[in-house]
Structures are given as C-alpha cells and as structure tokens.
VEXDREN-2710 file (C-alpha; in Angstrom, 1 decimal):
% VEXDREN-2710
k/r/px/py/pz
1/MET/16.2/25.3/-21.3
2/ALA/18.7/22.6/-20.1
3/THR/18.2/19.5/-22.5
4/ALA/19.1/15.5/-21.7
5/THR/22.5/14.4/-21.9
6/VAL/24.1/11.0/-22.9
7/ALA/26.0/10.1/-19.6
8/SER/27.8/6.9/-18.8
9/SER/26.2/6.4/-15.4
10/ASN/22.8/7.3/-13.4
11/ARG/24.1/9.5/-11.4
12/ILE/22.8/13.0/-12.0
13/THR/24.9/16.4/-10.8
14/GLY/24.9/19.7/-11.1
15/ALA/21.3/22.2/-11.2
16/ARG/20.1/19.3/-13.3
17/ARG/19.3/17.4/-10.4
18/TRP/16.7/20.0/-9.0
19/TRP/14.6/19.5/-12.2
20/VAL/14.7/15.9/-12.0
21/LEU/14.0/16.0/-8.1
22/VAL/10.6/17.8/-9.0
23/ALA/9.7/14.9/-11.7
24/VAL/10.2/12.3/-9.1
25/ILE/7.8/14.7/-6.8
26/VAL/5.2/14.9/-9.0
27/THR/5.2/11.4/-10.5
28/MET/5.6/9.9/-7.0
29/PHE/2.7/12.4/-6.0
30/PHE/-0.3/11.4/-8.4
31/SER/0.8/7.7/-8.5
32/SER/0.4/7.4/-4.5
33/MET/-3.0/9.8/-4.4
34/ASP/-4.2/7.5/-7.5
35/GLN/-5.6/4.7/-4.9
36/THR/-7.1/6.8/-2.8
37/VAL/-8.8/8.7/-5.4
38/VAL/-10.6/5.5/-7.2
39/SER/-11.2/4.0/-3.8
40/THR/-13.6/7.4/-2.8
41/ALA/-14.8/6.6/-6.3
42/MET/-15.8/2.6/-6.4
43/PRO/-19.5/3.2/-4.6
44/VAL/-20.6/5.1/-7.5
45/ILE/-18.5/3.0/-10.5
46/ILE/-20.0/-0.1/-9.1
47/GLY/-23.7/1.5/-9.0
48/ASP/-22.8/2.3/-12.8
49/LEU/-21.2/-0.9/-14.2
50/LYS/-23.0/-3.6/-12.0
51/GLY/-20.1/-5.6/-10.7
52/PHE/-20.1/-5.9/-6.9
53/SER/-18.9/-9.3/-7.1
54/LEU/-15.8/-8.2/-8.7
55/TYR/-15.1/-5.2/-6.4
56/ALA/-12.1/-6.5/-4.9
57/TRP/-10.5/-7.2/-8.7
58/VAL/-10.4/-3.7/-8.8
59/PHE/-8.0/-3.2/-6.8
60/SER/-6.6/-6.6/-6.8
61/ALA/-5.7/-6.4/-10.5
62/TYR/-3.7/-3.1/-10.0
63/MET/-1.4/-4.3/-7.0
64/MET/-0.7/-7.5/-8.6
65/ALA/0.4/-5.8/-11.7
66/SER/2.6/-3.3/-10.2
67/ALA/4.0/-5.9/-7.8
68/VAL/5.3/-8.3/-10.1
69/THR/6.9/-5.6/-12.6
70/VAL/8.4/-3.6/-10.1
71/PRO/11.7/-6.1/-9.9
72/ILE/12.2/-6.0/-13.6
73/TYR/11.7/-2.5/-14.2
74/GLY/14.5/-1.9/-11.2
75/LYS/17.0/-4.8/-12.8
76/LEU/16.7/-3.2/-16.1
77/SER/17.1/0.2/-15.1
78/ASP/20.3/-0.3/-13.5
79/VAL/22.0/-1.2/-17.2
80/TYR/19.7/1.4/-19.5
81/GLY/18.8/4.2/-17.1
82/ARG/16.2/5.0/-15.6
83/LYS/14.9/7.2/-18.0
84/PRO/13.4/4.9/-20.5
85/PHE/11.5/3.0/-17.5
86/TYR/10.2/6.0/-16.1
87/VAL/8.9/7.1/-19.9
88/LEU/7.4/3.6/-20.3
89/GLY/5.8/3.6/-17.2
90/LEU/3.9/6.9/-17.7
91/ILE/3.2/6.5/-20.8
92/VAL/1.5/3.0/-20.4
93/PHE/0.0/4.6/-17.0
94/MET/-2.0/7.1/-19.2
95/ILE/-3.2/5.0/-21.6
96/GLY/-4.7/2.8/-18.7
97/SER/-6.1/5.7/-17.4
98/VAL/-7.7/6.9/-20.4
99/ILE/-9.2/3.3/-20.8
100/SER/-10.3/3.3/-17.5
101/GLY/-12.5/5.9/-17.8
102/GLN/-14.2/4.6/-21.0
103/ALA/-14.5/1.7/-19.5
104/HIS/-18.1/-0.1/-19.9
105/THR/-18.2/-2.8/-17.8
106/MET/-16.5/-4.3/-14.7
107/MET/-14.2/-6.5/-16.4
108/GLU/-12.9/-3.7/-19.1
109/LEU/-11.9/-1.8/-16.2
110/ILE/-10.3/-4.5/-14.3
111/LEU/-8.3/-5.1/-17.2
112/ALA/-7.4/-1.3/-17.6
113/ARG/-6.4/-1.0/-13.7
114/ALA/-4.3/-4.0/-14.7
115/GLY/-2.5/-2.1/-17.5
116/GLN/-2.5/1.2/-15.2
117/GLY/-0.5/-1.3/-12.7
118/ILE/2.2/-2.4/-15.2
119/GLY/2.7/1.9/-15.7
120/ALA/2.6/1.8/-12.0
121/GLY/5.6/-0.5/-11.4
122/ALA/7.6/2.0/-12.9
123/MET/6.8/4.7/-11.0
124/MET/7.2/2.8/-7.8
125/SER/10.8/1.3/-8.5
126/MET/12.2/4.3/-10.2
127/PRO/11.8/7.5/-7.5
128/ARG/13.7/5.7/-4.8
129/ALA/16.4/4.8/-7.0
130/THR/16.2/8.5/-8.4
131/ILE/17.0/9.8/-5.0
132/GLY/20.1/7.4/-4.9
133/ASP/21.0/8.9/-8.1
134/ILE/21.1/12.6/-7.3
135/PHE/22.6/12.6/-3.3
136/ASN/24.7/10.7/-2.0
137/PRO/23.6/8.6/0.9
138/ARG/24.3/11.0/3.7
139/GLU/22.0/13.4/1.6
140/ARG/19.3/10.7/1.3
141/GLY/18.0/10.7/4.8
142/ARG/16.5/14.0/4.2
143/TRP/15.2/13.3/0.9
144/MET/13.7/9.8/1.9
145/GLY/11.9/11.8/4.2
146/VAL/10.4/14.5/1.9
147/MET/9.0/11.1/-0.6
148/GLY/7.4/9.8/2.6
149/ALA/5.9/13.5/3.6
150/VAL/4.9/13.2/-0.4
151/PHE/3.1/9.8/0.2
152/GLY/1.3/11.2/3.2
153/LEU/0.1/14.5/1.5
154/ALA/-1.0/12.3/-1.1
155/SER/-3.3/10.1/0.9
156/ILE/-4.8/13.4/2.6
157/ILE/-5.6/15.2/-0.4
158/GLY/-7.0/11.9/-2.5
159/PRO/-9.9/11.2/-0.9
160/SER/-11.3/14.5/-0.6
161/LEU/-10.5/14.6/-4.3
162/GLY/-11.8/11.6/-5.4
163/GLY/-15.3/12.5/-3.8
164/TRP/-15.2/15.9/-5.2
165/ILE/-14.4/14.6/-8.4
166/THR/-16.9/12.1/-8.7
167/ASP/-19.5/14.5/-7.3
168/THR/-18.9/17.1/-9.9
169/LEU/-17.0/15.6/-13.1
170/GLY/-18.2/12.2/-12.8
171/TRP/-16.3/9.0/-11.6
172/GLN/-14.6/8.9/-15.1
173/TRP/-12.6/11.9/-14.2
174/VAL/-10.7/10.0/-11.3
175/PHE/-8.9/8.3/-14.1
176/TYR/-8.7/11.4/-16.7
177/ILE/-7.1/13.4/-13.9
178/ASN/-4.1/11.6/-13.9
179/LEU/-3.2/12.6/-17.5
180/PRO/-2.1/16.5/-17.1
181/ILE/0.2/15.6/-14.2
182/ALA/1.5/12.5/-15.9
183/ALA/2.0/14.8/-18.9
184/ILE/3.8/17.6/-16.9
185/ALA/6.5/14.5/-15.4
186/LEU/6.9/13.1/-18.6
187/VAL/8.0/16.6/-20.2
188/LEU/10.4/17.0/-16.8
189/VAL/12.0/13.4/-17.2
190/LEU/12.1/13.8/-21.4
191/VAL/14.2/17.1/-21.2
192/PHE/16.2/16.7/-17.8
193/MET/16.7/13.1/-17.0
194/PRO/20.0/12.0/-18.6
195/THR/19.8/9.1/-21.1
196/ILE/22.8/6.6/-20.4
197/ARG/25.6/5.0/-23.0
198/THR/26.5/1.5/-21.7
199/GLU/28.9/-0.9/-23.4
200/HIS/26.7/-3.8/-21.2
201/ARG/23.8/-5.2/-22.6
202/ALA/21.6/-6.8/-19.6
203/LYS/19.5/-10.0/-21.3
204/ALA/16.4/-9.6/-20.0
205/ASP/15.3/-13.0/-18.0
206/TYR/12.0/-13.6/-19.6
207/VAL/11.9/-17.0/-18.6
208/GLY/12.3/-16.1/-14.7
209/SER/9.7/-13.2/-15.2
210/VAL/7.3/-15.7/-16.5
211/ILE/8.0/-17.9/-13.4
212/LEU/8.1/-14.8/-11.1
213/VAL/4.4/-13.6/-12.0
214/VAL/2.6/-17.3/-12.6
215/GLY/3.9/-18.0/-8.7
216/LEU/3.1/-14.7/-7.2
217/LEU/-0.4/-14.5/-9.1
218/ALA/-1.1/-18.6/-7.6
219/VAL/-0.3/-17.2/-4.1
220/LEU/-2.4/-13.7/-4.3
221/LEU/-5.4/-15.4/-5.8
222/GLY/-4.9/-17.5/-2.6
223/PHE/-5.0/-14.7/-0.5
224/THR/-7.1/-12.8/-2.3
225/TRP/-9.8/-15.5/-2.9
226/ALA/-9.4/-16.9/1.0
227/GLY/-12.3/-16.3/3.4
228/SER/-14.2/-14.5/0.7
229/GLN/-14.9/-16.7/-2.5
230/TYR/-13.4/-20.4/-1.0
231/PRO/-13.0/-21.0/3.0
232/TRP/-9.2/-20.8/4.3
233/GLY/-9.0/-24.9/4.1
234/SER/-10.9/-25.6/0.9
235/TRP/-8.9/-27.6/-1.6
236/GLN/-9.2/-24.8/-4.1
237/ILE/-7.0/-22.2/-1.9
238/LEU/-4.7/-24.8/-0.5
239/SER/-4.2/-25.7/-4.2
240/LEU/-3.3/-22.3/-4.9
241/PHE/-1.1/-21.7/-2.4
242/ALA/1.0/-25.1/-2.6
243/ALA/1.4/-24.4/-6.5
244/GLY/2.5/-20.8/-5.5
245/VAL/4.9/-22.3/-3.3
246/LEU/6.1/-24.6/-5.8
247/ILE/6.6/-22.5/-8.6
248/LEU/7.8/-20.0/-6.0
249/THR/11.0/-22.5/-4.9
250/GLY/11.6/-23.2/-8.7
251/PHE/11.9/-19.5/-9.3
252/VAL/14.6/-19.4/-7.2
253/LEU/16.2/-22.3/-7.9
254/TYR/16.4/-20.6/-11.9
255/GLU/17.6/-17.4/-10.2
256/ARG/20.7/-18.9/-8.9
257/ARG/21.6/-20.2/-12.3
258/ALA/20.5/-17.1/-14.3
259/GLU/22.8/-14.7/-16.1
260/ASP/21.4/-11.3/-15.3
261/PRO/18.5/-12.5/-12.9
262/ILE/15.5/-10.3/-11.8
263/ILE/15.9/-10.8/-8.2
264/ALA/19.1/-11.9/-7.2
265/PRO/19.4/-14.1/-4.2
266/GLU/22.7/-13.0/-3.0
267/LEU/20.9/-10.0/-2.2
268/PHE/19.2/-11.4/1.0
269/LYS/23.2/-12.8/2.0
270/ASN/23.3/-8.9/3.2
271/GLU/22.1/-8.6/6.9
272/ILE/21.1/-5.0/6.4
273/PHE/18.9/-6.0/3.4
274/THR/17.6/-8.9/4.9
275/SER/16.8/-7.1/8.4
276/ALA/15.5/-4.0/6.7
277/THR/13.3/-6.0/3.8
278/ILE/11.9/-7.8/6.6
279/VAL/11.0/-5.0/8.6
280/GLY/9.6/-3.3/5.9
281/LEU/7.3/-6.2/5.3
282/LEU/6.2/-6.3/8.9
283/VAL/5.7/-2.5/8.7
284/ALA/3.5/-2.4/5.5
285/MET/1.6/-5.4/6.9
286/GLY/0.2/-3.3/10.1
287/LEU/-0.1/0.0/8.3
288/PHE/-2.4/-1.8/5.8
289/GLY/-4.6/-3.3/8.1
290/THR/-4.8/0.0/10.1
291/LEU/-5.6/2.3/7.4
292/MET/-7.9/-0.5/5.9
293/PHE/-9.9/-1.4/9.2
294/LEU/-9.9/2.1/11.0
295/PRO/-12.5/4.1/8.9
296/LEU/-15.0/0.7/9.6
297/TYR/-14.3/1.1/13.2
298/VAL/-15.0/4.9/13.2
299/GLN/-18.6/4.5/11.0
300/GLY/-19.1/1.2/12.1
301/VAL/-18.7/1.5/15.9
302/LEU/-18.4/5.2/16.8
303/GLY/-21.5/5.8/14.3
304/MET/-19.9/8.5/11.9
305/SER/-20.7/9.1/8.5
306/ALA/-19.5/7.8/5.8
307/THR/-17.1/11.6/4.9
308/GLY/-16.2/11.1/8.9
309/SER/-15.0/7.7/8.4
310/GLY/-13.0/8.7/5.3
311/GLU/-11.2/11.9/6.8
312/ILE/-10.2/9.7/10.4
313/LEU/-6.9/9.4/8.6
314/THR/-6.0/12.5/8.1
315/PRO/-4.5/12.9/11.6
316/MET/-2.2/10.0/11.0
317/MET/-1.0/10.8/7.7
318/LEU/-0.3/14.2/9.2
319/SER/1.7/13.2/11.9
320/PHE/3.2/10.3/9.6
321/ILE/4.4/13.4/7.5
322/ALA/6.0/15.2/10.3
323/GLY/7.7/11.8/11.4
324/SER/9.1/11.5/7.9
325/ILE/10.9/14.8/7.2
326/VAL/12.0/14.8/11.1
327/GLY/13.5/11.5/10.9
328/GLY/15.3/12.0/7.5
329/GLN/16.5/15.5/8.9
330/LEU/18.2/13.6/12.4
331/LEU/19.3/11.0/9.9
332/THR/21.1/13.3/7.4
333/ARG/22.6/14.9/10.4
334/THR/23.6/12.2/12.6
335/GLY/24.7/9.6/9.6
336/HIS/23.6/6.6/11.9
337/TYR/20.1/4.8/11.9
338/ARG/20.1/1.9/14.0
339/LEU/19.3/3.4/17.4
340/GLN/16.6/6.0/15.5
341/ALA/15.1/2.5/14.0
342/MET/14.5/0.9/17.3
343/VAL/12.7/4.3/18.9
344/ALA/10.3/4.5/15.6
345/ALA/9.8/0.9/15.7
346/VAL/9.0/1.3/20.0
347/ILE/6.5/4.4/18.8
348/MET/5.0/2.2/16.3
349/VAL/4.5/-0.6/18.7
350/LEU/3.3/1.8/21.2
351/GLY/0.2/3.2/18.7
352/MET/-0.6/0.1/17.6
353/PHE/-1.2/-0.8/21.4
354/LEU/-3.1/2.3/22.3
355/LEU/-5.4/1.2/19.0
356/THR/-6.1/-2.0/20.8
357/ARG/-7.5/0.1/24.0
358/MET/-10.2/1.5/21.4
359/ASN/-14.2/0.0/22.2
360/ILE/-17.5/1.5/21.5
361/SER/-17.3/4.4/24.6
362/THR/-14.0/5.8/22.9
363/THR/-14.3/9.4/21.9
364/TRP/-12.9/10.9/18.6
365/GLY/-10.0/13.0/20.7
366/THR/-8.8/10.0/21.6
367/VAL/-8.7/8.1/18.3
368/VAL/-6.9/10.9/16.6
369/LEU/-4.1/11.1/19.7
370/ASN/-3.7/7.3/19.1
371/MET/-3.4/8.0/15.0
372/ILE/-0.9/10.5/15.5
373/VAL/1.5/8.4/17.8
374/LEU/1.3/5.7/15.2
375/GLY/1.9/7.7/12.5
376/LEU/4.9/9.3/13.8
377/GLY/6.4/5.9/14.5
378/VAL/5.7/4.2/11.0
379/GLY/6.6/7.8/9.2
380/SER/10.0/7.9/10.9
381/LEU/10.8/4.1/9.9
382/MET/9.9/3.8/6.4
383/PRO/12.5/6.1/5.2
384/LEU/15.2/5.2/7.3
385/LEU/14.8/1.4/5.8
386/ASN/15.7/2.8/2.2
387/VAL/18.2/4.6/3.1
388/ALA/20.1/2.0/4.8
389/VAL/19.8/-0.7/2.3
390/GLN/20.7/2.0/-0.3
391/ASN/24.1/2.4/1.8
392/ALA/24.9/-1.2/2.0
393/PHE/25.3/-1.6/-1.5
394/PRO/27.2/-0.3/-4.6
395/TYR/25.7/2.1/-6.7
396/LYS/25.6/0.1/-10.3
397/ILE/23.0/-2.3/-8.5
398/MET/21.0/0.6/-6.7
399/GLY/17.8/0.2/-9.0
400/MET/17.4/-3.8/-8.2
401/VAL/18.0/-3.4/-4.9
402/ASN/15.4/-0.8/-4.3
403/ALA/13.2/-2.5/-6.4
404/THR/13.2/-5.5/-5.0
405/GLN/12.7/-4.1/-1.3
406/GLN/9.6/-1.9/-2.8
407/PHE/8.3/-5.4/-4.3
408/VAL/8.6/-7.3/-0.9
409/SER/6.9/-4.3/0.9
410/SER/4.1/-4.2/-1.7
411/LEU/3.1/-8.0/-1.0
412/GLY/2.6/-7.1/2.7
413/GLY/-0.2/-4.9/2.0
414/VAL/-1.6/-7.6/-0.5
415/ILE/-1.2/-10.4/1.6
416/ALA/-2.4/-8.7/4.8
417/ALA/-5.9/-7.5/3.4
418/PRO/-7.4/-11.0/3.3
419/ILE/-5.9/-12.1/6.7
420/LEU/-7.4/-9.5/8.5
421/GLY/-10.4/-9.3/6.7
422/SER/-11.1/-13.6/7.6
423/ILE/-10.3/-12.9/11.2
424/LEU/-12.6/-9.9/11.3
425/ALA/-15.3/-11.6/9.8
426/ASP/-14.7/-15.1/12.2
427/SER/-14.3/-12.7/15.2
428/PHE/-17.8/-10.8/14.6
429/ALA/-19.9/-13.7/13.6
430/ARG/-18.5/-15.3/17.0
431/GLU/-18.9/-12.4/19.3
432/LEU/-22.5/-11.4/17.8
433/PRO/-24.5/-14.0/19.4
434/LYS/-23.3/-13.3/22.5
435/HIS/-24.6/-9.9/22.9
436/LEU/-27.8/-10.4/21.1
437/PRO/-30.8/-10.5/24.1
438/PRO/-32.4/-14.7/23.8
439/THR/-35.6/-13.1/21.8
440/LEU/-33.7/-12.0/19.1
441/ARG/-31.1/-14.7/18.9
442/THR/-34.1/-16.9/18.5
443/LEU/-35.5/-14.7/15.4
444/ILE/-32.3/-14.5/13.4
445/ALA/-31.9/-18.3/13.6
446/HIS/-35.2/-18.9/12.4
447/LEU/-34.4/-16.4/9.5
448/PRO/-33.2/-18.0/6.2
449/ALA/-30.1/-18.6/5.5
450/ALA/-29.3/-15.9/2.9
451/ALA/-30.6/-13.3/4.9
452/ARG/-28.9/-14.9/8.2
453/SER/-25.5/-14.4/6.7
454/GLN/-26.4/-11.0/5.6
455/LEU/-26.8/-10.2/9.3
456/GLN/-23.3/-11.5/10.0
457/ASP/-21.7/-9.5/7.6
458/PRO/-19.6/-6.4/9.3
459/GLN/-18.7/-4.8/6.1
460/THR/-22.7/-4.9/4.9
461/LEU/-24.1/-3.4/8.2
462/THR/-22.5/-0.4/8.4
463/SER/-23.8/0.9/5.5
464/ALA/-26.2/3.4/6.2
465/ALA/-28.5/1.9/3.3
466/ALA/-28.7/-1.6/4.9
467/GLN/-29.2/-0.3/8.5
468/GLN/-31.9/1.4/7.0
469/ALA/-33.5/-1.7/5.3
470/ILE/-33.0/-3.6/8.8
471/ALA/-34.8/-0.6/10.7
472/ALA/-37.4/-1.2/8.2
473/LYS/-38.1/-4.8/8.5
474/PHE/-38.0/-4.5/12.5
475/SER/-40.7/-1.8/12.4
476/ALA/-43.1/-3.9/11.2
477/PHE/-43.3/-5.5/14.7
478/GLY/-44.2/-2.0/16.5
479/ALA/-42.8/-0.1/19.3
480/GLU/-41.3/-3.8/20.4
481/GLY/-39.7/-3.9/16.8
482/THR/-38.0/-0.2/17.1
483/LYS/-36.6/-1.7/20.7
484/LEU/-35.1/-5.1/18.9
485/TYR/-33.3/-3.0/16.4
486/HIS/-31.7/-0.7/18.8
487/GLN/-30.6/-3.6/20.7
488/PHE/-29.4/-5.4/17.4
489/ILE/-27.3/-2.1/16.4
490/HIS/-26.0/-2.1/19.8
491/ALA/-25.1/-6.1/19.5
492/VAL/-23.3/-4.8/15.9
493/HIS/-21.4/-2.0/17.8
494/VAL/-19.9/-4.0/20.2
495/SER/-19.0/-7.2/18.3
496/LEU/-17.7/-4.9/15.4
497/SER/-15.7/-3.2/18.1
498/MET/-14.4/-6.3/19.7
499/GLY/-13.4/-7.8/16.0
500/ILE/-11.3/-4.9/15.1
501/SER/-9.6/-4.8/18.1
502/SER/-8.7/-8.4/17.5
503/LEU/-7.2/-7.0/14.1
504/PHE/-5.1/-4.0/15.8
505/TRP/-3.9/-6.9/18.2
506/VAL/-2.6/-8.6/15.0
507/GLY/-1.0/-5.5/14.3
508/VAL/0.4/-5.1/17.4
509/GLY/2.3/-8.3/16.8
510/PHE/3.4/-7.2/13.1
511/ALA/4.8/-3.9/14.8
512/VAL/6.8/-6.3/17.6
513/CYS/8.2/-8.3/15.5
514/ALA/9.5/-5.2/13.1
515/PHE/10.6/-3.8/16.5
516/ILE/12.8/-7.2/16.9
517/GLY/13.7/-7.0/13.7
518/THR/15.4/-3.7/14.3
519/LEU/17.6/-5.2/16.8
520/PHE/19.2/-7.3/13.9
521/LEU/19.9/-4.2/11.6
522/LYS/23.4/-3.9/11.7
523/GLU/24.6/-0.3/11.5
524/MET/26.8/0.8/8.7
525/HIS/27.6/4.8/9.0
526/LEU/26.4/6.9/6.2
527/GLN/28.8/8.1/3.7
528/GLN/29.2/11.5/2.6
529/ASP/30.8/12.3/-0.8
530/ASP/30.9/15.1/-3.0
531/TYR/30.4/13.3/-6.2
532/TYR/26.9/14.4/-6.3
533/SER/27.3/18.4/-5.7
534/GLU/29.6/18.5/-8.7
535/ASN/28.8/20.6/-11.6
536/PRO/29.7/18.6/-15.1
537/GLU/29.8/21.6/-16.9
END
C-alpha cells in the first residue's frame, strides 16, 4: 500500500491522486448529506428534547460555525498543506457527531452542532482546493462537475435515509451514521495525502479571525432573529446590523495591514474573482429559497403528504447532477466558460420564472418539469464558477481563493432564509383576509390574539396535526362549521400559493442579477499542462 510522502507543494501526482480523489468524494458526500439527514429527524428530536423555540438554532449554529472557519482553513492549508486540516476537520466533526447523538437537551445539541460546524468548515473548503491539487485547470471542469453531482446525490439520498434511520434506529443514529464514513475518509487522507514540507511559516491571524467571527455573528444573528424573534425595524435588529457593519468594516481595514490576512482584500481586485463570487452568492440565495419553500408549496398548497413534499426535490437534484456532469465535460472540452455561464444563467432565470406561474391548480407533472429546468441551469453554472476562479490565480494561494469563494456562497443561504421567511409571513398575513368569507373573517377577528396569530402562521397551518385540531374546533358548529373549515383551508391554500409565488419572484430577481453578473465574467482560457499527470516516481 502507498504511504503518504513529504512534498514541497500541495500538488498530487501519479496513481496516488486517484486515492486522494476517492477521499475527497467520500468527504464531500457525507458532509453534504449531513444537513438533509438531520432535517428529516428534527421533528422527532424536538419531540424528545422539548425545544421548539430553539429549532432554528440547530441549523444556524452549524452554518455559522462552518461559514466563519472556511476562510481560516483555506488560508492555512496553502502553507501547511491540506492534510492536517482534513484530519482536524474530520476528527472534530466526528466528535461533534458523537456529542450530538448523546445530547439530552436542545442547548447541548446546539453546542454540539456548532462543534460539528467547526469540523465541517474544513470539509467545505478543502475538496475544491484538492481538485486543483490533482488536476490542471482544463481538467478541473470535468471533476468540478463530478463534485456537483456528488452534492446532488447526497441531497437526494439524505431525506430518505434520515427518515429510515429515525424510524428504525432512533434519531441519535442520524449523527452516529457519520462515524464509519468519516473514518474511511480519515484513513484515506492519512495514507495517501502528502505531508507538506515548507520553509515558510504563516502567522495565524488570530486578531483578524476574532474580528471576523464577531462581526459575522452580529449580522447572522440579525438575519436569524429578524421577522421571528423581533420585527425587522426593531432596535435589537437594527443594532445587530449596525454593529456587524461597523465590525466588518474594521475587519477590512485591519486585513489591509495584516501580514498574513485570513481574507486578502486584493482578491476582490481581480475581475474574474469578484464577478464569479457575486454570481455564486446570488445563485446560492436563489437556490436556497427554492430548496426551503418548494416542499412547503407541495404540502401546503397541493395538499401532498410530508413524505411527498420531501421527495419533491428529487427531480431538481437529478437534473442538477446531469447539468453538473454535462457542463463539466463541455468546460473541459472547450476550455471556455463565459458563454456557458451566460446560457446556464438564462436557463436558471427560466426555471425560476416557471416556478412563479405555479398556483393552487398546478399539476404534479408541471412542478417536476419546472424543477428540472431550474436544476439544469444551476447544476451547469455552479461548478463553472469554481473553475473560473481557480484558473485566475497562482496555484500557491488556491486554498485561500477557494475558501473565500465558498465563504461568500455559504453566507447566501444564511442571509436568504430569514429574508424570504419574513416575505412569506407578511404576504400570507396580507392575502388571507382577502380570501376568507365575511362570516369567517368576523369570527377570526374576535378570537384571542394567540389563537389569531396561530391561524396566520403558514408553516404551522400546513401540518396535518394542526389542520386536524382546527377541523375539530370547527366541527363544534355542526355542518356549517365543516363548511367554514373547508372555506378556511381553501383560503389558506390560495394565500400560501400567492405568498410562495412572491418568493419565487424574489428568486427570479436573484437569477436575473446572476445573469447580469455573468456578462461581466471575464474570459480567461483554461490552461492545460502535463504537470499533474506526471508520475513522481
């Protein structure tokens, strides 16, 4: 068996690169699948740990911890090699998984998920850079497409696997299932990935890291709490945003003078990096909104079961996989990416526009067709952006470049979720009274504030348990009550359909802006050399 060698750079050549590629694919697969597996188990977890008010923090803690550590891992891996940070990330993630499975309270689970996120930061930043270590710029298109396909496959398998594990083994095993897969990846990394010998020693930018974490935490807390815990215009939310902006401005000023900055401001002076990063942010925001609210549309408007609503994303992910693979092959064969980026963005715009046309009478087949179009556009665009950015910078800073791009893209999902959730809540509350018959509108107006608020929460109203409870209350009025209940549910479906349609229009805005961004994406022919194919022996 091959053993890890000592090298002077991160480049990986010879037969060993294929084993490293396997490690990258395994790592990316289970780290991508983790979120969807946990999402499926969350209702059961909340029932056991009794912490519905802290529901969002199980995801927010993970996303925040991973987002803020991505650029730190990326910067240091350029100097000390990918291997130590793969190892650190996998071990921390495994420890976080064990503690998550042992959690007895929601707060313990949230802290454990934050620990998982710290480990996941390495697994989010390392794979793209490692593809650059193995393949030359021209070849990367094909393999970035494969990475996109791995993400799509994980998103398909995750919900079903999470449901099966929760029902048969218990929710704790959605965390324990990570351990054997992570162990395989850890062995592959230890055996086949080279240890880097370097004379240069990077000074860890601890001050910059702390400033970045504090500033991001303020902004992310603002977006997380806005519209749910506090109104958007409240002093609490405005104070968080103001503090975050001030602190992050200080971070930028500090990084300009730092000897070894975590995020180098000069990266954004590169036109390709700036354009590709902005396009990636917009794509992430549009895609996250789709992934988050399509199941709600299928369950709350079309009336399908929770299982059916979870499976609705499968067609989009299958077309995402197809788009990633075909787009990657085209990129490798042509060596050009600008035209392909524009075409992919147009397909994404079309897909988002088709979603806005869905209403209460839309058929299942139409939903599937619309999602296939969207998946093809996004799938062929995202890997392309990674290749364009890698091709625009010297190899020696690839880790930092990839990590910064991934960091900005990760923020897109965190920022989009509360904004879109607030838009949905406002739209639903505005539309519902318009579609209620006068009798029902008067009846609801005289309910206590708490009950009235519950009847205006679209996420609550779509659950089967909530609808059964509401039906029981209406049944107290006899046959007239049953009629009123059906009128109420119809009004809910129509109002929810209009609210989600408004979200998809926001997605169209993101997609159009992404297309405009591709117009500014400077073409730089993808280079092809033989270095990566050389056998070091």
